[in-house]
N, C-alpha and C positions, 0 to 999 in steps of 0.2 A: 653208823656209816659204812657198815658190810655192805658191800653187793648182794640183793636177793640172787638165789641161784648159784653165790661163788663163794659158798663160807667155806673157812680152813675146816678141815675135820681130820678130830683127832690130834694129829702131831701138828696141825698148822698146814696141812698139803691144800692145793687149791684146787678145787674141782672143778674144771674147766668145761666151757662147752665146748661139746663137740658136735664135729662137721656132719654133714650128710656121709662123707666117705667114710667117716670113722663108725658112724654108726651100722655100715654095711658090712665091716668086717669084724663083726662080731663072733665069738663061739658060739654055736647054737646047738643046744641038743640034736641029736641024729634024729631020732624022730619027728622031731618040730621042725627039723629042715626039708625032710621027707613030706611032710605034710603042708609046711610052705610053700614047695615048689609045685607040688601038686595043683593048692587052690589058686598059686597065683597063674598057672597056666590057665585054670580055668577061667578065672576072672579076666586075664587077656582076651580070651574068647569072646567072653560077652560082659565089655566094660561100661554099657551102657555110654552117658555125656561124660565120662571120666577118661584121663589120662590115666595110663597104669604104669608106677614105676617102681621098682622092688626098696623097700626100705623095713628089713625085718628088725622086730620088736620081740623080744620073751621075757617078760616080767610076772611070773605067777608066783604066787604065795599070799603072804599079807601086805597090807599097804607099807609102804615106808615110814618109818620113823626115823627123824635125826635131832639133834639138842634143838634148833631152831624150831621144833613143834614144843619143847617142853617149857623153851624161854617165854613163847608167846600164849600157852597156857596158864604161867605163873602171872606173866604180866595181866593178863583179862582176868583172871581169879580176882587179883588185888585192886583191880581200877574198878573191877564191879563193888568189892566191899567198901572202897574207901569213897564210893558216888562225890566224884570232884566234880565242882563247877566250870573249873580252869584247868588246862593241859598244856604244860609244857614240853616237848619229844624234843631230844636230841639225840639224832643220829641213827634212829631205830629203823628197824626193817619196813621197808617203803608199805608192803602189802600187809603189814598188818595195822600200822596207821590209817589206810586206806579204809581199812574195815572200821577203826575205830569212828572214822569224821562219819560214816554214816548216824553215830549215835550224838555225837560231842563234837563240839568247835573244839581244835587245836594249835597252837602254835609249834611250828619245826622251825629246828637251827639245825643248817649243813652250811657246810664249808664248802662246797660246791653248788653253785646256781642251778635254781631248779623252780618250775612253775606249778602252782597250786592246781590240783585236779577236783576240787571241791570247794563250792561256797562255802565250808566251815574250816576249810582250812586259812592260816597266815603264815607266810612263810617268811623267815630270816637268813638270811644268808651270812654268814658271819662265823668267827671262831670262838669256840665253845668256851676258851679262857677268858673269855673278855666280852661278856653278855651285856648286849644294850638294851639291858631291860631292866624296872625300879626290884628295889627289894621287895620280897615278901610277896609278890604279883600272882603266882600260883597255888592253885589246891595240889597240883599234883606234877612233877615232873618223873621222865620216860625218858631210860636211857640205855637201849637195849643192845649190847655186843660191839659198844663206841669206846667206851673208856680206855681201852688197850690199844688203841690207837692214835689217841690224841698226839700231835706232835712229833709223829716220825716221819711223817714227809709223805706217807702212801697214800692220800687223797688230793695233793697239790699245796696242803697246807706247811707253813713255817715248820724246821726242826726249832722244836721244845721241850729239853727231855722231862720238865717238872710241868708240863701240857696238863697229865692225868691229875694230878694233886689238884693244879690250879682251876681244872675245870668242875673235877667236884665239888671245891669250893663256891664256885659260881652257883652250882644246881642247888646247894644248900642255902645260899645269899637270897635268890630270887623265890626258895619256897618259904611261904608261908607257916608262922605256928600254928600245928597242928597238920599239916600236909604231909602227904606221903613222896617219899622218894626212892622207885624202883629203877632198878637195875641190873643187866646183869654183865658180865666178863667172864675171862679166865682165870683158871683156879690150878695150882698144883700142890702135893704133897713135899715135893722138891724143893731146889732152892729155886726164887724168884728169878724170874728172865727173860731177857730181851731177844727176840725174834726180829732182828734189825733189817728190813723197815716192816715187818709185817705187823708185826703186833707186841706187846707185853703179855710177860704170864706171871700171876701173882700168887702169893702166899695167902693163905687165911690172914695170918696175922697184919699185913697190909692192908688188907681189904676193911678188917675191923679198924684200923687208924683212919681211913678215910671218913668213917663213920662215928666216930668219935664225937660225941656231945648229943647223939642221935639215940632213937629208942627201938631196940628190934621189933618189927611187927611181924614177918615172916621171912622163912629165906630157907634155900632147896640146892642141893648139889647135884648137879646132871654126869654120870658115868658114858664115856663114849665106849666101855668096855662091857658095863652090865646094860647099856642102851634105855638107860632108867636112870630116876633121882633114887639117891644112895646116901648112906651117912658120908658125913667128912672122913671118916676113915676108908671107905675107898676110892677117894677122888686119886687119882693117878699122882706116882711119885718118879715118873720117867722123867730124866731132867731137861728133854726136850718135849714133851708131851705137855697137854693141859686137857681139863676138866672145863666143866661152866659151874660159876656162881650164881645164883639167882637171889637177889635181898630185896627186901621191901623193909625202908625205915621212915621213922615218923620224925618230923622237927617238930620240939617241945613249945 
């Protein structure tokens, strides 16, 4: 349910899309600016078939990585390991699902209307806490960066403060015995919190309670501070901060 490209960063700040004007008004290294001005002038002298306008960008160094990369890598590895024949996704990153659809049929659930972009996709518009699906109907249920948003009204869904636990129960209900539930969400070592109406921030104990009755297959913790997976002890204890939990659990 999180919009791709507009994820919370560390403390839940939203990375907004920048306008063309905002892109131009960035601070650039002096040498780059001098080279840029010279090369722009040269390009304008010989533009060929192109219209030329300034839009300076300076992004040196390594390729940027965010928690989303780590979540998706965790999910991909565990999906491959479990080799499911039927997959239900609830609110995960759209681009990740589009890649998954190249290899597997996926039923997707979203509170907002959406059209399928692949013949492998079946789209169900509905409420995650009231899935209109039979019991034990999927080999794998996937939900990345969604649990924390359910029932807070952020995406036009009705307010229901217990929606996260209700939706988690539904995910378990539609999972076949022996199947896997893969999910990611927020985590803190501080007191659990709600940044209303953006998201909840869970403690590890709360997440383990959601998974009562399931068997742990794999779990990892991502630290924004370390920019990598980390031990639980390295997860943030900032009262308003959050890191990321990734879990893969099997239904007996």
